[in-house]
C-alpha positions in Angstrom: 0.1 -0.1 -0.1 2.6 2.3 0.9 4.5 2.0 -2.5 1.4 2.8 -4.3 0.6 5.6 -2.6 4.4 6.8 -3.3 3.9 6.4 -7.0 0.9 8.3 -6.8 2.4 11.1 -4.9 5.5 11.2 -7.3 3.3 11.2 -10.6 1.1 14.0 -8.7 4.0 15.9 -7.9 5.4 15.6 -11.5 1.9 16.8 -13.1 1.7 20.1 -10.6 5.4 20.8 -12.0 4.7 20.0 -15.4 1.3 22.1 -15.6 3.2 25.0 -13.5 6.2 25.1 -15.8 3.9 25.0 -19.0 1.8 27.8 -17.7 4.9 30.4 -16.8 6.0 29.4 -20.5 2.7 30.3 -21.7 2.4 33.7 -20.0 5.9 34.5 -20.7 5.5 33.8 -24.6 2.1 35.6 -25.2 1.5 39.4 -25.2 -1.4 40.9 -23.6 -0.9 44.3 -25.2 -3.5 44.7 -28.2 -2.1 46.1 -31.4 -4.0 49.5 -31.0 -2.6 50.1 -27.7 1.0 49.0 -29.1 0.3 51.4 -31.8 -0.3 54.2 -28.9 2.6 53.6 -26.9 5.3 53.2 -29.4 8.3 55.8 -29.4 7.7 59.6 -30.3 10.0 61.1 -32.5 12.0 63.9 -30.6 12.6 66.1 -33.4 10.4 69.3 -33.7 9.0 69.7 -37.5 10.2 73.7 -37.9 8.2 73.4 -41.1 4.8 72.6 -39.5 5.3 75.0 -36.9 6.0 77.7 -39.5 2.5 76.6 -41.1 0.9 76.6 -37.6 2.2 79.9 -36.9 1.1 81.1 -40.5 -2.3 79.9 -39.7 -2.7 81.3 -36.5 -1.8 84.8 -37.6 -4.5 84.5 -40.4 -7.1 83.9 -38.1 
């Protein structure tokens, strides 16, 4: 009886360890960021477009 119990405990332990490892692997490889959110958080260009600023200044002077 003791040998059967030990076998069941070992198999249960292996199952739990395998399940945990697969869950951790699945979480690491899956992305939870949706494509629209990824587009919103992309890096911004730090350079200022002087042409755009001139157009903005001209349009504000016209109004």
